[in-house]
C-alpha positions as CSV (number, residue, x, y, z in Angstrom):
1,M,-69.6,38.5,5.6
2,A,-72.4,36.1,5.0
3,F,-73.2,32.5,4.9
4,D,-70.7,30.5,2.4
5,L,-73.0,28.7,-0.4
6,D,-70.0,27.3,-1.9
7,I,-68.3,25.3,0.7
8,A,-69.4,21.8,1.6
9,W,-72.1,21.6,4.5
10,R,-73.3,18.5,7.0
11,L,-75.8,17.9,9.5
12,H,-74.3,17.9,12.6
13,P,-74.0,14.4,14.3
14,Q,-76.0,15.2,17.3
15,V,-78.9,16.3,15.0
16,S,-82.3,14.4,14.6
17,V,-84.4,14.8,11.7
18,R,-88.0,14.1,11.9
19,P,-89.9,14.5,8.4
20,E,-93.4,16.1,8.9
21,R,-95.9,17.4,6.3
22,F,-95.0,20.8,6.4
23,G,-91.4,20.0,6.2
24,A,-89.4,18.8,9.5
25,L,-88.3,19.1,13.0
26,L,-84.7,19.3,13.8
27,Y,-83.5,18.5,17.3
28,H,-79.8,19.0,18.7
29,F,-79.2,16.6,21.4
30,G,-76.2,18.6,22.5
31,T,-78.0,22.1,22.8
32,R,-81.1,20.9,23.0
33,R,-82.9,23.2,20.6
34,L,-85.6,22.2,18.2
35,S,-86.2,23.8,14.6
36,F,-88.6,23.9,12.4
37,L,-88.1,23.7,8.2
38,K,-91.3,25.0,6.9
39,S,-90.9,23.5,3.7
40,P,-90.2,20.1,2.1
41,E,-88.2,21.7,-0.2
42,L,-85.8,23.1,2.5
43,L,-85.7,19.3,4.0
44,T,-84.5,18.2,0.5
45,V,-81.9,20.8,0.7
46,V,-80.8,19.8,4.2
47,Q,-81.0,16.2,3.7
48,S,-78.8,16.1,0.2
49,L,-76.0,18.3,1.8
50,Q,-74.1,15.3,2.9
51,T,-73.7,14.2,-0.7
52,Q,-73.2,17.5,-2.5
53,P,-69.9,19.5,-2.9
54,S,-71.5,22.8,-1.3
55,A,-74.8,24.1,-0.4
56,R,-75.1,25.9,-3.6
57,A,-74.9,22.5,-5.3
58,A,-77.5,20.8,-2.8
59,C,-80.1,23.7,-3.6
60,S,-79.8,23.0,-7.1
61,A,-80.3,19.2,-6.8
62,A,-83.4,20.3,-4.7
63,G,-84.5,22.2,-7.7
64,I,-84.1,25.5,-6.3
65,G,-83.8,28.2,-8.6
66,P,-81.8,31.4,-8.7
67,A,-84.4,33.7,-7.7
68,E,-85.2,31.2,-4.5
69,L,-81.6,30.7,-3.4
70,P,-81.1,33.9,-1.2
71,A,-84.1,32.6,0.7
72,Y,-82.6,29.4,1.1
73,G,-79.3,31.0,1.9
74,R,-81.0,32.6,5.0
75,A,-82.4,29.6,6.1
76,L,-79.2,27.6,6.0
77,A,-77.3,30.4,7.8
78,T,-80.0,30.3,10.4
79,L,-79.5,26.3,10.7
80,A,-75.6,27.2,10.8
81,A,-75.8,29.4,13.6
82,A,-78.1,26.8,15.6
83,S,-75.2,24.5,15.2
84,M,-78.1,22.3,13.1
85,I,-75.6,22.2,10.1
86,I,-72.1,22.5,10.4
87,A,-69.5,22.9,7.5
88,S,-67.8,19.9,6.3
89,G,-64.0,20.4,7.5
90,D,-65.8,21.6,11.3
91,T,-64.2,19.1,13.8
92,S,-65.7,20.9,16.5
93,G,-68.9,20.7,15.8
94,S,-69.4,24.8,16.0
95,G,-70.7,25.4,12.9
96,L,-69.1,28.3,12.5
97,K,-66.0,29.0,10.5
98,T,-64.1,32.4,10.0
99,G,-66.2,34.4,7.8
100,Q,-69.3,32.4,7.1
101,L,-71.8,33.6,9.1
102,Q,-72.8,37.6,9.9
103,A,-72.0,38.4,13.6
104,G,-75.5,39.7,14.4
105,M,-76.9,35.8,13.1
106,A,-74.9,34.0,15.8
107,G,-77.1,34.4,19.1
108,G,-80.4,34.3,16.8
109,S,-83.6,32.2,17.0
110,T,-84.1,29.5,14.6
111,M,-87.6,30.3,14.2
112,R,-87.7,33.0,11.9
113,G,-87.9,33.5,8.3
114,P,-90.1,32.0,5.7
115,L,-88.4,28.9,5.6
116,V,-86.9,28.2,9.2
């Protein structure tokens, strides 16, 4: 099971985004967790999730090519595991839906990988 790039995602309603020169800071008011987006391109992807039909489409709209897509998928999976982004159909706000995240990622830190 892996993060599903082909469904719609959105920013959790309790998350605030603060754009920075390096990318952005995301703060979740419910969990009090802070995440760093380490690239402006990832910020563009996260900001466009709301208006795109899928995470894959958000990446494409941000100019992310096929070679870069796996890294962005991992970054988005990390954000979903931290409940920074949630599936658009998720009414619980947990960000988790059956089959979308690897079991080992759910308790992981939001500060890993080259983009997050």
